[in-house]
Each structure stands twice: as C-alpha cells, then as structure tokens.
N, C-alpha and C positions, 0 to 999 in steps of 0.2 A: 604395556605400561595401560592400566586402572583409569580411566581418562574420568571417571566419575566420581572418584576417588583424590585427583586431581584438581578440581572440580570443584567438590566440597572444600577442598583445602581455600580455595580461592576464593570461596562465596564471600567473605565478607567485602574482598575489594571489589567486585564486581556487582556487588549492590553500592555501595560507597558510586563508582561508576555509574550506577543508574542513576540515585541519589542526584548526585553533581546537576548531569546535563536533563534529569525533570527537574529541579530549579531553577534550572537555565533556561527552561525552554523555548526554541528557533520552530519561525515556520518556513514553509518554502525554496527558497535556492538560495537563502540569506540567512547561514547557521555560520558566522563565524565567531563564534566562543562553542561551540560544537566539534567544530571542526578544529578550531585549534585544540583543544582538549585531546581530541582523539588521537589527533597529531604530535601530540606529547607523548603519549601513552603507550604507542607501537612506538616512537623512539628508543621511551624508556626500557621498553621487549628487550632492544636490539633490530629493528626490524627499520625502509627507509623507505618512510614513505611519502609518496607525492598525492599535490596534485588534481583531480584526472575531473574539467572541467568547474561544476560545481562541491563534487564530493571528493574523496581520500581513497586512495585505493595503496596498496602496495602486495608486495608478492616475497614469497621466502618456498625453498625445495631445494631439490637439482634438479632442472629441464625434467624431460618428458611427458605427460600428457598435463592437463589444468585444469583441476577445478579450481571452480568461482563460489566465496561463501561472502552470500551478500545480504547488509542490512544497515534497513533506513533510518533515518537519524531524527526525521524532524515533529513539529508538537502543531497539534494547529489552532489557529485565531477565535481561542477564547477564552474565556474565568476558567480559573477551577475553583471545585469547592467538598476536596477530595478528603479532608478534614488531617492531611498529612502535617507528617511536622515539618518536610520537606517539598511542602506544595512552589509551586511559583510561584513566585510571590506581584508579577505582575499586572495583571489579571482581564491578561489582553492574549493571551497563548499560555497551552497547556501541554502538557504527554496524555493523552487521552487517550489514546489508540494504543498507546505498550512502544513506540519508538525507541525510545527511554530504555527498554529491557533488549530489544532486537541487539541495539550497540553496545552495548556495553559485554554482553554473552561472547561479541565476537570477540572484544579484545582481550578479553580474558582467553577463548579460543586459538585466534593467534599467540599469546603467550607460550600456552601453551605445548602450539606447533613446533614457536618456535624454540620450547627445550625438546621437541625432538625432528629440528630441523636433518641432524646427519641420517637419518633411518628414514628422511621421507624416499618412497618411487616414483616419486616427479614433484611437483607446481602445486603451492597453492595461493590463490591471486584472492585477495580480498577487498571487498569493494560496502564500502561505507558510503551513504547515498545520501541525496538531498530529495527536499520535495514527494516527497509519493504520494503526498496529501491532495499533490495538485494536479496528481498525475505527470510531470514533465524530470523528473531528474534519473529513474531510466534513461528516459533519449536521448536526454545531457551529457551523463556518462560515455551511452556506447559514440553519442559523433562526436568524442574526446579519445579513443579507442580503448573503454573499456575489456571489452572483448579483444584487444589486437595484444600482442608485444606484452606475454607469449600470447596466442592467440587461446580461446574459452575454448574447451572438448564438452566440457559438466556443469550444472548449477545450482546452488541447493540453500534453498532461502525458508525460515522456521517464522511465524507472527506468532505474538501473544495472543491467551481469548481470556477475555474475564467473565464473569458469570458463577453462577450456582453450581458450580462442579469441583473436585478437588483437582492439586494438584499434580499432573500426572497421567493424563489422558490426548493424547497426539489424535491428530484427524486428519485426515487426505484421501485421495480420491486417488487409484491406483485406473482408476479406467479410463482416467482423460483429463476431465474440464473439472479443471476445482472455482473458478471463479468469476464472474459474469465478466464480459466486455463494458468500457462503458466507454461514448459518445457525447461528452458533457457541450450544451447546444448554447448561441444568448441570442433571441428573437427584438430586434429593437422595430417594433412598429411605430412608422413616420402615419402621422397625420396631422391636421391643422389648427393650427386654437383657435380657437375662441372664446366667450363671454361665456359663465356656465347657464345666463336665462335664453341666449339662441344657438343651440347646437346644431342650426339649422347651417349656420355662415359658416361651422368647424369644423372635421372627419374627425371621430372620436376614436384616438386610439388605444381607449385602459375599451372601449365596445368590441374593439376589433382584437383586442387582446383576450379577454372572455370567449368573445368564439375559437380562436385559434386551438385555449386550453384545452377550450371543450368537444372542439373537432378529435385534436390529437390523442386526444385517453378513447374512442374509436378504434386506433388503428392498432388497439391490443384486444381491442373489442372483439372487431372482424375482415379482418386483415394479416392478423398473425395465426400459425396453427396454435390449438391448445393444446399440441402433445406436447410448444417448446414453450420454455420459459421466456418472458420478458416484461420489463418492466421498463414506464416510462414516467418520470415527476420533474413536474413543474415544481419548484420549491421557490423561488423567486418571483414576484411581479410586481415593480417598481410603478409607481405614474403618480405625477402631477407634485403640487406642492399650497394650492388651496384649494378648497370645496366649491369656488364660486368660477371657476376657471377648467378650463376645459386646453389641455397640455398636446404640445406638437409629439411629444413621443411617448412608448413605455416598453418598456424592457419585460423580457419574459428570459430566465435563463433558465434548463434542466437537465437530466439526463435519460437516457437510450440507456438500458442492459440485458441481454442476453446473453444464454451461451447455444447460441447457435448464430454460426460467420452468417448461414440464407437469408436468414431474419436479423439481421444488423443492418445487413446491407438495404434492404428491402424497408427498413422504418428509419433509417437516415434518409435516404429518397425522399418514401413518405411526408419523412416531417418538413422537410424543409418545401413541397409542394401543398401541399397542405397550409402551410405561415404562407405563402405566397399566393398562393389561388383563396384562403380567406383573405387577404386584406385585400385583395382588388375584390370582391365583390361589393365591399364596404369602401371603396375608392381611395384605398390606402396602397399600403406599400408597406414592405422590407426588408431589412437589412439583416442577417443570418451571420452569426460568424460558428465555427464550432471549435470549442478551447479544450477540448480533449480528445485524444482520436488514442482509445488502447482495447488489441484484442480479450480477447477468451483469455484466462488466464491456463491455458494445456498442460498437464505433467506429460511427464513422457515418465507411459506404465512401467518398459522393466528398469530407468534407473528409481522410479518409485518403490519399485516392490526393493531393489538392491537395498538403498539407504534404509527401510524399515529391517532390512535384516542384521542389517550390522549393527543399528539402535537394539535390538533385540540378543541381540550378544552380551550388555551388557548385565552388569544386576544393580537394578537402577526400580530401590523401591515404589512400586505405586502402579509403573511404564504398563499403559494401556492400551491398546490399537484401539483406534476407531473411525473406521471404512466409508467410504462410501460419499463422501463429504464433500456436498456444496456449497453455495455458498452466495445470496446474488449480491454482494458487497462485490465490490473490483478491485484491480490492484496491477501496479507499472514493471511489477517483476514479470509482467507476460509479456510485457516487449523483447526480458529476455528471452524468454523457455521462447520465445515466437524464431529467436537462431539460435538457441544451442538444444544441445537436450537439458530438461532442468524438469527441478522437482520442488513445490510446494507445502509446506504443514505446518498447521495449525499445532503450539503447545497450551498446552490450559495450565494458566496462573489463574484461580479464579480462589473462588470459601465459597464452606458448603454453609458460613453461619449470611447474617444481616451485611458483611460487606462486597456477597457476591447477590446483591439488587441489581445492581446497577450494568451496565451493557458499554462497549465501547461509547465513546465520543459523547458520553453522559460524562456533563464539569463535575460530581458524584461517583464517579469509575471510583474502584482501590483496584489492583490486583498485587498477586500477591508474589511475594520475592524467593521462594521454594522452588520460584520453576528456574532458578538462573541455573543454581547447577547442572537442573536437567537441561537447558538449550549448552551449554560453555560444553558438555562430553558430548551432546549428537553433532554436535559441528563437529571435534576434534575427533571423535571417533570414525564417523560420518566421509571427512576428510584423509584420514589416513588408513584405511580400510578399501576407502577407493581404487586411489590413486596405487593401495599395493597388487588391486585388484585387476588393475589396467595398467600394467608396464606395455610398455613399448618394446 
C-alpha cells in the first residue's frame, strides 16, 4: 500500500483532529476531553480502546511481535498568542509543543493500520500518553501495564519541530543519545522570620537561597567533565510577601540535564550536598524534593537505522534525513526506551517565512500542518515494515 498517498487522502481529517485537540488544550494527567475524543475516534475506526492509567491504549493485529507507537497529548499551562483561528480560548492552556499533532497523526495512522489489519504480520499497540511535559505520563502508563499484555518488543515515537525550516526534514541520532536526562528538584530553604529592621533576630532564607543558587552554578564550571554536556538551571525563586519582612522560607525550583549517566549521578548527589551544607553555614536548613527523574533518551542504533530505511522507501517529496541530532531538552519517552529497544525522531513542522520565527513553548509559535501526512505515513509504514521483518 502507498501509505503516503492514503495519508494525503486523510489530511483534512488529520488536521481537523489536530485543531480540535489544539483548541481544547489540557495539561498534565487531567486530559478528560482529549482522552474522550481519542477514544471516540478509535472506536469509530473499529478499534477497542481502553484507559491505561491516565492515558489511552488500543491494539490491532495478529499476534506475533509487538511494536508500540506512542503519541503524547498534553499541552502547557500558558496562554496562546499564535493568532490562529483555532487557538485555545482559555488563556491558561495551549499546545505550544506540538503534542496535538502527535495525537492526531497517530489517530490517522491507527485508521490506516486498521484498514490493513488482515495483512499485518504482528501486533501494533497504540499509546496515547498524558503528562509528558511534567515527565509523569510514561511512568504512569508503564505502572498500569502499557508494556505488557501483549508484551512490547520495540517502540517508536515522533515529535514535530517548529522553526525556520522546511517541512520534510527528519532528525535522528543513530549513535545513541537523542535527548538529555532531566532531574527536576525543589529546594525549600527554611529560615526564621523577623522584622526587616532586625535581620539579626532571624535567619534569612532569601540570602541562603541566593548563595545556594550561586554555588550550584559552580558544579557545572568546576565539577563536571567539559567533554560532557551538562546544564543546571534554576527557573523559579519564590520568597516573601512584604518588603519589610524576612520570610520563614524561600523556594528554588530547577532542573539538571545531561547526556551522561555518571555526570547525572554526580550532579544530583552534589546538588543535595551543596544545598544542605550552604544552608547550614548560614544557620538554616533545606528540604529537597525530586520532582522528576528521567534518564537520557538513548535510541537503539539498529532500530533507528531500520526505521530510517523504511521511511526512505516512500516517495515523499522533500523527505530529507538530518543525522546526529542531540537536544539538551528532555523527553519522558526515555523511560520507555530504557525498557525496550526504541527510537525517537523529530519531524520538521516549520515555515521558511516569518511564521517560523518562534520556537516551541513560545506563546506565538506556529506549526505547519503539511507535516501531518508525512507523520501519518511514517508511522504506518514503519509499523507494517517492522512487523514484516520481525515475524516469529
């Protein structure tokens, strides 16, 4: 079957699905409208979807090997300023990372694969995942059995990418690490409140927090191997309600990211030690909570090359490989990739004009819907060809 031709025939419906999900953006684990929409569509196509944790799954095929196709479906807690006619109207939620595309493309791929079910040489399992942005979704669905019954043998996911580039590029890494680990942390600094005129009577948690922030930056500069990529960012620092009061507490939240497992272990351990000992120097204390713990996304080289080969077999205008891509952003598909052979690729969904100005997670970002049939075709093609090549 010419999967790209069929995907082009379904483009309008894929776009409509994308726009519905986009306009009704939800976040985290609470995706009631999105889940209901996905389940209704899958039922319409003849599948039997079920909830899996806070996500949705369905299978089709004829026993044998099992390939997992994954799409995340959550948006971000931010306003949208894209100017699109179908922009999310809430002012509080938006699909600025493209997960609406992922869900819509996987729906159309499921439709095509259902049409071809009698010819499949194995089983396709669909994973519609919540809470990728909070790094909770993959773990949630794994805990509820997404990789079992039937047991998954390999997994594939795509992620659309905006920016000033043409549609048709696909970016991959067949040497291993595609994206960095992320360890999110929350440091609550505990001091002693006092009047701003009498700082000696209290313990200033803001002062302690500032020293912790500065000390943490030295971990990258002086304790990590410069040959390894490491990033430590404090994105939130909250304390106090009034200018003349030293508060009881201050809260710092941040992330540690790296492409190296040993550096990850070092940085997490030293972050805790530095925070605790710095607070003690100034007569305070800290409470540290790990918000997320996601490993580097390491793609299986053989599976990656195999899927690229299947993609190249299709006659898709402009489809162009971009190898050796590695991003310092993080992705909780890494939790899947840690357990089964997996690969993950970016599909360009950008514009070469001014619409490509803004990156993902920007309120003004725009994505090119011409990527839809490419993503749909790649998902269907890779599933069919992989199952054919791995018959039991």
